[in-house]
N, C-alpha and C positions, 0 to 999 in steps of 0.2 A: 569495280576494280580494286577498291580497298580490301574487300573480303578476300579476293583472289591473292592480293599481295600477302596478307596476313597467313593465308593457307600455305602459300609457297615458303614463307619465312619459317613457319613451324615444321614443315616437311624437311627443309634443309637443316634445321636444328636437330630434328630426330635422326636424320641421316648421319649427322655428325657424331651424334651420341653412339649410334650404332657402330660407326666406324672405330671410335675409340674403344668401345667394348670388345670389338673383334680384335683390335691390336694387343689389348691386354690379355685376351684369351690366347693368342698366338704366342705372346711372350711367355706366358705361363706354360703352354705346352712344350716350347722349345727349352725352357728351363728344366721341365720334368724329363725331357728326352736327353739333356746333357747329363743329368744325374743318372739316369737309366743306364747310359752308355758307360759311365764310370763304374757303376754297380755291376754291369755285365762283365767289364773287363777284370773286376775283382772276384768274379764268380758268385756274386750275391743274388743275382737274378738270372732268369732263363732267357734264352733268345726270344721266346714267345712274349715275355714281358717287354723287352726292348722293341719288338715289333709293334706292339700295342702303342707304345709312345710315339713311334714313327708315324703310325697311322693317325694319331690324335694331332700331330703337327700337320700332316697333310690335310686332314678335315679342317682344321683351323684356318688353313690358307685358302680354303675355298670361299 
């Protein structure tokens, strides 16, 4: 029983760490998309570049 409890504890910790990493990745992707939108509006990047950032956000949300 004790071993199973330790196993579950470490599983939960690893899942929490993974969740935090995913949240940081999403925040980074959203910031990159925000900057890309502004850059697109200023004519500094192409629509393709903006679409790549939108795709990165969608992937980070999975």
